[in-house]
N, C-alpha and C positions, 0 to 999 in steps of 0.2 A: 565144458570139459569134464566135469564130474559125471554127467550123464553118459557120455561116450566111454569113459573109463568103466563105469558099471556095466555097460552093454558088452564091452570086450571081455570083462571078467566073467560074466554070466555065460558067454558063448564058449569060453575056454573049457577044456576037459579038466577033470579033477586033478590029474597029474600036473597040468600046466597052469593051473589057476593061480598059484602063488607067484610064479615067475611073471605071468601076464599082469597080475595086480601090481607088483612092484614096478614093472616096466611102465605101466600106464600112469602110476602116481609120479614116478620120476619124470616122465615126459610132461605131465601137467605142471609140475613144479618148475621144470626148465622153462616152460612157456610163461607161467605166471607164479611168482613166489608167493604172492598174496593168497593164491588159491590152495595153498598146501593143506590147511586143515579141512577145507571143503572137499578136496580130493580124497583125503584119508577117511573122513566121515562117510562119504558116499560109498567108497569101495568096501570099507569095513562093515557097513550096514548090509551091503549086498552079499558079502562073503566073510562072515565073522572068523572063519578058520585062517584067514590070512592076516589077521589084525597085527600080530607081532611083526611080521616081515614088513608089512606096509608102514607101520609106525617107525620101525628102525630106519628104513630107507628115507622117509620123509624127515625124520629127526636129524639124520646124518646130513642131508642137503640143507636143511633150514634149522640149524641148532638153536638159533635165537627164538624160534617159534615152537620149540620142543614141548613146552608146557601146554600150549594151546593145541598142538597136534595130538598129544597124549589125551587131553581132555576131550577132544572131538572123537577120538577112537574109543575111549571109554564110554562115552554117551551112546555111540553106535553099537558097541558090544560090551556091555557091563560084565558079562561072565568071563571075559578075557582080561580083566583089569590088571592082574599081576603080571601077565605076559606082556601087556602093553607098556606098563611102567618100566619093566626090565629092558624091553626093546628100545624104548625112548632113551633111557640112560646109556645104553650101549651105542646108540646112534650118536649121541652127544660126544661120547668118548671117541668114536671114530672120526667125527668131524674135527676134533681137536688134535688128532694124530696126523702130523705132517706127512707120514709115509702112506696115509690113506689117499689114494688118487681118485676115489669116487666122489669126493666132496665137491659140490657145485661151486662154492665160493671160498674154498680154502679153509683156513683156520678161523672159524667164527666163534669158537667156544672159549673166548677170553673170560667170560663170566657165565659159566654153564648154569642151567636150571637144574636143580636136583629134585627129582621126583621120588616120592616115597611109596612103598608098597601098601597094600590094602590094610586099612585099620590104623595107619599112621599119618599124622598130619604132614603135608609136604613142607620142606624147609623153604621158607620164603626167600626170594631173591631181593635182598634189601637195597633200597635206593632212597635218596632223600625225598621226603614227602613235603607237599606244600603245607604251609602253616594254615591253621584255621583263621578265618577272617576275624579281625579284632573289632569289637564294637564298644562304643562308649557313649554315654548320654551326651547330647549336645544341648547346651542351654544358652540363651541369649540374655544379655543384660545391658544396661546403659552405663555400666562401669567401664572405664577405659582399661586397656591392657596395662598401660604404664601409668600408675597414679603417683609416682614419686618424682618424676621429672617431665618437663615439657608441658606447655599449656598452664592452666591454673590448677592442675591436679584433679580436675573432674571431666577431662575429655574435651574441654573447650579451649579456644585460643583467643586471647584478646588481640584486637587489631587485625584479625584475619577474617574480614567479612566477605561473604560471597556476593558477587555482583551478577545477578542473573542476566542472561541475554535478553534483549528487548522483544524479540519475537522472531518468527520464522522469516527468512529472507528468500525470495523467489530467485532462483538461478536459472538463466536461459542457457541451455546447452547448444543452441543452434547459432550462437554468436561467439566470436573469439573472446577469450578471457582477457581481462585487463588487469 
């Protein structure tokens, strides 16, 4: 899909290039939501002048992926970073606007990703992180866990002798059991 979108954008005239690029990216996202950032990256790399419009359209359709979409667009056209960030933020706002009928999946911006302009660290989308694994040394000893009660206080029990089995018994599985 990204290759076909790039082909269509390159064949389009300068006046129609932005509209063709946005339409191709929208069609690709309608076909496969997972391909959103790939579509944006490929189209923006082929036609950097449409980076803002393509990023906005993709972010509006897939607001949950807006950070990845903007990152892919910035990688493809670093000179358009500020325009891409602004377009992604606008696309997120449009996705969250119930009056916007062009959103693919309705209101997905319940927890929007906030992207920052050039030179500013992005505001992270916080969520619970997994705790680091806990490690502790494991030692073995002959001391019983409970030395105050049970047994004779040293892990042994009087009168509880083990009676080992006499030896292996052959079992015939081709005869009925008795």
